[in-house]
N, CA, C and O of each residue as an XYZ file, in Angstrom:
428
protein
N       0.917     -1.084      0.048
C       0.050     -0.216      0.140
C       0.717      1.358     -0.166
O       1.707      1.442      0.562
N       0.612      2.166     -0.672
C       1.155      3.160     -0.637
C       1.350      4.074      0.695
O       0.337      4.054      1.394
N       2.298      4.788      1.160
C       2.497      5.067      2.427
C       1.452      6.449      2.679
O       1.097      6.813      3.801
N       1.080      7.072      1.494
C       0.592      8.309      1.440
C      -0.953      8.095      2.179
O      -1.624      8.902      2.823
N      -1.183      6.896      1.870
C      -2.886      6.231      2.192
C      -2.873      6.129      3.783
O      -3.889      6.131      4.478
N      -1.432      6.031      4.300
C      -1.199      5.802      5.663
C      -1.611      7.201      6.497
O      -1.993      7.326      7.661
N      -1.424      8.029      5.632
C      -1.229      9.746      6.406
C      -2.335      9.863      7.448
O      -3.462      9.387      7.311
N      -1.957     10.452      8.360
C      -3.295     10.185      9.285
C      -3.488      9.534     10.373
O      -4.109      9.847     11.389
N      -2.550      8.012      9.919
C      -3.199      7.556     10.352
C      -2.052      6.034     11.012
O      -2.318      4.891     11.383
N      -0.746      6.844     10.876
C       0.205      5.763     11.201
C       0.530      5.856     12.686
O       1.046      4.906     13.274
N       0.219      7.039     13.309
C       0.459      7.273     14.749
C      -0.587      6.174     15.798
O      -0.375      5.577     16.854
N      -1.753      6.289     14.895
C      -2.723      5.454     15.644
C      -2.198      3.855     15.684
O      -2.281      3.013     16.578
N      -1.592      3.796     14.261
C      -1.059      2.145     14.467
C      -0.240      1.910     15.526
O      -0.284      1.122     16.471
N       0.675      2.933     15.104
C       1.938      2.547     15.913
C       1.499      2.574     17.542
O       1.967      1.574     18.087
N       1.000      3.131     18.162
C       0.191      3.127     19.302
C      -0.190      1.725     19.400
O       0.258      0.972     20.266
N      -1.099      1.354     18.418
C      -1.717      0.121     18.874
C      -0.378     -1.365     18.760
O      -0.481     -2.301     19.553
N       0.569     -1.348     17.881
C       1.480     -2.454     17.999
C       2.372     -2.036     19.020
O       3.173     -2.924     19.310
N       2.526     -0.821     19.762
C       3.162     -0.713     20.814
C       2.312     -1.441     22.039
O       2.918     -1.844     23.032
N       0.837     -1.589     21.911
C       0.355     -2.056     23.028
C       0.708     -3.270     23.319
O       0.464     -3.606     24.478
N       1.349     -4.267     22.450
C       1.372     -5.807     22.721
C       2.803     -5.635     23.253
O       3.032     -6.358     24.222
N       3.715     -4.936     22.899
C       5.110     -4.661     23.522
C       6.306     -3.363     23.081
O       6.174     -2.647     22.088
N       7.145     -3.300     23.800
C       7.911     -2.575     23.409
C       8.855     -3.223     21.997
O       9.057     -4.415     21.768
N       9.416     -1.834     21.038
C      10.061     -2.650     20.292
C      10.794     -1.255     19.330
O      10.484     -0.075     19.167
N      11.884     -2.135     18.852
C      12.582     -0.964     18.006
C      12.013     -1.022     16.833
O      11.332     -1.982     16.473
N      12.254      0.061     16.089
C      11.175      0.651     14.704
C      11.534     -0.701     13.936
O      10.493     -1.265     13.598
N      12.707     -1.414     13.545
C      12.598     -2.231     12.525
C      11.216     -3.287     12.743
O      10.498     -3.695     11.830
N      11.048     -3.642     14.415
C      10.566     -4.742     14.646
C       8.995     -4.428     14.584
O       8.104     -5.163     14.158
N       8.876     -2.908     15.220
C       7.209     -2.338     14.540
C       6.745     -2.493     12.996
O       5.642     -2.779     12.531
N       7.854     -2.230     12.431
C       7.427     -1.994     10.833
C       6.692     -3.488     10.745
O       5.513     -3.586     10.407
N       7.495     -4.611     11.078
C       7.133     -5.816     10.973
C       6.000     -6.534     11.206
O       5.525     -7.447     10.530
N       5.509     -5.927     12.464
C       4.408     -6.033     12.982
C       3.060     -5.501     12.384
O       1.993     -6.091     12.216
N       3.449     -4.139     12.100
C       2.544     -3.547     11.121
C       2.141     -4.318      9.650
O       1.069     -4.533      9.084
N       3.204     -4.542      9.415
C       3.045     -5.575      8.374
C       2.642     -6.679      8.659
O       2.256     -7.141      7.586
N       2.433     -7.630      9.662
C       2.056     -8.795      9.736
C       0.784     -8.577      9.947
O      -0.009     -9.187      9.229
N       0.396     -7.885     10.724
C      -1.123     -7.744     11.425
C      -1.711     -7.049     10.622
O      -2.893     -6.937     10.950
N      -1.373     -6.326      9.385
C      -2.072     -5.830      8.608
C      -2.203     -6.754      7.355
O      -2.840     -6.320      6.395
N      -1.680     -7.917      7.303
C      -1.767     -9.026      6.045
C      -0.580     -8.668      5.067
O      -0.272     -9.296      4.054
N      -0.191     -7.938      5.390
C       1.120     -6.801      4.452
C       0.613     -6.269      3.789
O       1.007     -6.619      2.677
N      -0.380     -5.273      3.682
C      -0.832     -3.952      3.298
C      -0.126     -3.240      3.751
O       0.483     -2.648      2.861
N       0.265     -2.825      5.077
C       0.952     -1.598      5.525
C       2.521     -2.065      5.363
O       2.976     -3.011      6.004
N       3.163     -1.421      4.588
C       4.767     -1.618      4.234
C       5.055     -0.046      4.986
O       4.431      0.948      4.616
N       5.999     -0.004      5.987
C       5.783      1.567      6.198
C       7.342      1.626      6.128
O       8.236      1.014      6.713
N       7.312      2.623      5.160
C       9.266      2.882      4.756
C       9.737      3.627      6.487
O       9.191      3.931      7.548
N      10.873      3.629      5.950
C      11.624      4.467      7.328
C      11.545      5.524      7.181
O      11.491      6.111      8.262
N      11.484      6.469      5.931
C      11.042      8.007      6.091
C       9.953      8.100      6.466
O       9.617      9.284      6.494
N       8.912      7.191      6.901
C       7.572      7.519      7.462
C       7.811      7.209      8.791
O       7.561      8.128      9.572
N       8.171      6.308      9.209
C       8.125      5.334     10.896
C       8.989      6.175     11.522
O       8.469      6.390     12.617
N      10.066      6.802     11.447
C      11.265      7.358     12.490
C      10.345      8.742     12.812
O      10.113      9.191     13.934
N       9.844      9.344     11.403
C       9.520     10.898     12.181
C       8.455     10.496     12.934
O       8.394     10.925     14.086
N       7.411      9.599     12.441
C       6.122      9.164     13.254
C       6.857      9.097     15.070
O       6.724      9.908     15.987
N       7.261      8.403     15.042
C       7.764      7.873     16.505
C       8.754      8.947     16.849
O       8.888      9.073     18.066
N       9.347      9.605     16.258
C       9.787     10.886     17.223
C       8.533     11.520     17.475
O       8.327     11.637     18.683
N       7.575     11.995     16.704
C       6.667     12.911     16.798
C       5.798     12.373     18.270
O       5.607     13.089     19.253
N       5.310     10.812     18.105
C       5.082      9.986     19.479
C       5.695     10.498     20.477
O       5.007     10.863     21.430
N       6.993     10.646     20.521
C       7.988     10.688     21.767
C       7.923     12.502     22.008
O       8.270     12.928     23.110
N       7.532     13.348     21.084
C       7.460     14.525     21.627
C       6.249     15.132     22.003
O       5.986     16.322     22.180
N       5.365     13.846     22.124
C       4.370     14.305     22.528
C       3.792     13.658     23.841
O       2.669     13.744     24.338
N       4.939     12.971     24.251
C       5.156     11.925     25.481
C       4.052     10.933     25.578
O       3.654     10.338     26.579
N       3.611     10.864     24.288
C       3.123      8.998     24.080
C       3.524      7.754     24.468
O       2.942      6.834     25.043
N       5.326      7.992     23.777
C       5.865      7.142     24.285
C       7.279      7.614     24.618
O       7.753      8.746     24.515
N       7.926      6.305     25.105
C       9.644      6.627     25.465
C      10.099      5.956     24.600
O       9.535      5.269     23.749
N      11.690      6.239     24.902
C      12.445      5.438     24.068
C      14.311      5.215     25.295
O      14.920      5.893     26.123
N      14.440      3.991     24.695
C      15.864      3.808     25.717
C      16.646      3.109     24.362
O      16.006      2.584     23.451
N      18.133      3.193     24.386
C      18.702      2.329     23.619
C      19.357      1.156     24.428
O      20.094      1.375     25.389
N      19.056     -0.066     23.995
C      19.105     -1.424     24.151
C      20.009     -2.095     23.136
O      20.472     -1.587     22.115
N      20.190     -3.413     23.628
C      21.531     -4.277     22.949
C      19.847     -5.033     22.372
O      18.980     -5.425     23.152
N      19.750     -5.073     20.835
C      18.891     -6.174     20.601
C      19.360     -7.199     19.641
O      19.401     -6.550     18.596
N      19.692     -8.254     19.391
C      20.013     -9.556     18.741
C      21.831     -8.797     18.514
O      22.338     -8.726     17.394
N      22.342     -8.456     19.408
C      23.686     -7.951     19.405
C      24.007     -6.779     18.460
O      25.106     -6.687     17.914
N      22.898     -5.782     18.261
C      22.615     -4.884     17.931
C      22.396     -3.472     18.841
O      21.419     -3.698     19.555
N      22.795     -2.398     19.050
C      22.251     -1.274     19.839
C      21.607     -0.918     18.904
O      22.039     -0.678     17.777
N      20.314     -0.835     19.343
C      18.695     -0.138     19.014
C      18.060      0.879     19.779
O      18.389      0.987     20.960
N      17.151      1.688     19.271
C      16.419      2.322     19.931
C      14.965      1.679     19.947
O      14.121      1.512     19.066
N      15.023      1.330     21.563
C      13.249      0.414     21.804
C      12.070      1.760     22.238
O      12.283      2.578     23.133
N      11.132      1.730     21.575
C       9.764      2.302     21.897
C       9.339      1.728     23.064
O       9.876      0.669     23.389
N       8.485      2.201     23.770
C       7.201      1.723     24.466
C       6.347      3.204     24.773
O       6.682      4.367     24.548
N       5.154      2.654     25.358
C       4.260      3.460     25.509
C       4.156      4.111     26.937
O       4.384      3.527     27.996
N       3.856      5.142     26.816
C       4.198      5.635     28.454
C       2.252      5.490     28.739
O       1.361      5.195     27.944
N       2.194      5.916     30.487
C       0.320      5.856     30.540
C      -0.416      6.913     29.497
O      -1.573      6.862     29.081
N       0.473      7.752     29.244
C      -0.158      8.939     28.565
C      -0.686      7.924     27.211
O      -1.881      7.701     27.017
N       0.330      7.408     26.400
C      -0.011      6.540     25.167
C      -1.082      5.530     25.190
O      -2.051      5.396     24.443
N      -0.619      4.712     26.417
C      -2.105      3.749     26.480
C      -3.341      4.590     26.677
O      -4.403      4.191     26.200
N      -3.278      5.777     27.377
C      -4.757      6.617     27.402
C      -4.982      6.725     25.500
O      -5.700      6.140     24.690
N      -4.128      7.603     25.437
C      -4.459      8.252     23.777
C      -4.459      6.552     22.491
O      -4.794      6.621     21.308
N      -4.012      5.282     23.183
C      -4.369      4.205     22.117
C      -5.798      3.835     22.934
O      -6.496      3.308     22.068
N      -6.501      3.862     24.103
C      -8.253      3.543     24.148
C      -8.806      4.864     23.359
O      -9.676      4.569     22.541
N      -8.531      6.082     23.418
C      -9.247      6.922     23.026
C      -9.062      7.014     21.448
O      -9.950      7.583     20.813
N      -8.022      6.519     20.811
C      -7.976      6.429     19.716
C      -8.691      5.187     18.700
O      -9.057      5.305     17.530
N      -8.746      3.981     19.586
C      -9.453      3.236     19.203
C     -10.765      3.369     19.361
O     -11.460      2.650     18.642
N     -11.457      4.301     20.322
C     -12.854      4.410     20.352
C     -13.162      5.355     19.236
O     -14.127      5.009     18.554
N     -12.623      6.370     18.919
C     -12.499      7.309     17.780
C     -12.521      6.600     16.503
O     -13.362      6.851     15.639
N     -11.486      5.599     16.355
C     -11.717      4.750     14.815
C     -13.033      4.000     14.733
O     -13.614      4.081     13.651
N     -13.500      3.413     15.519
C     -14.622      2.626     15.939
C     -15.610      3.433     15.330
O     -16.139      3.049     14.287
N     -16.037      4.907     16.057
C     -16.995      5.788     15.569
C     -16.860      6.181     13.894
O     -17.729      6.139     13.023
N     -15.993      6.421     13.843
C     -15.234      6.997     12.366
C     -15.588      5.642     11.356
O     -16.157      5.692     10.265
N     -15.219      4.770     11.861
C     -15.264      3.744     10.475
C     -16.969      3.104     10.467
O     -17.596      2.814      9.448
N     -17.444      3.000     11.809
C     -18.696      2.671     11.553
C     -19.653      3.708     10.454
O     -20.567      3.326      9.724
N     -19.237      4.803     10.570
C     -19.932      5.625      9.679
C     -19.582      5.841      8.705
O     -20.331      6.517      8.000
N     -18.356      5.422      8.178
C     -17.965      5.517      6.959
C     -18.935      4.175      5.993
O     -19.494      4.193      4.897
N     -18.756      3.091      7.077
C     -19.575      2.081      6.625
C     -20.962      2.288      6.327
O     -21.498      2.090      5.236
N     -21.502      2.702      7.383
C     -23.047      3.173      7.095
C     -23.285      3.904      6.015
O     -24.357      3.646      5.467
N     -22.518      4.879      5.444
C     -22.651      5.691      4.655
C     -22.277      4.951      3.111
O     -22.951      5.102      2.093
N     -21.163      4.212      3.219
C     -21.048      3.409      1.962
C     -22.190      2.123      1.304
O     -22.529      1.736      0.186
N     -22.554      1.726      2.924
C     -23.653      0.274      2.596
C     -25.029      0.913      1.846
O     -25.751      0.267      1.087
N     -25.251      2.489      2.273
C     -26.391      3.210      1.282
C     -26.229      3.759      0.074
O     -27.031      4.473     -0.528
N     -24.661      3.232     -0.424
C     -24.611      3.511     -1.645
C     -24.920      2.311     -2.721
O     -25.119      2.457     -3.927
N     -24.908      1.031     -1.938
C     -24.885     -0.298     -2.642
C     -26.222     -0.375     -3.401
O     -26.490     -1.367     -4.079
């Protein structure tokens, strides 16, 4: 899927995959790809700015760790990030339900 189609949704998706467990950028990208059935291939040029944006908003925090023998920045949700993830999920349910109702009316 084109990365421009993720615009406005990537932060929400990252919060969702970080709910499972902390992870480094590549692992988070893999989780998005796996959970979306290969639909969301997120390029580094989009992934890391989104993670930095979430960190500036105090929704995630990061630390340097050694993962598989390599030094990597590992991201995890903050308590505020967990709250934002819950709010985001509810907002998405309302939005996607409304879109489904509109589209169903076109059939």
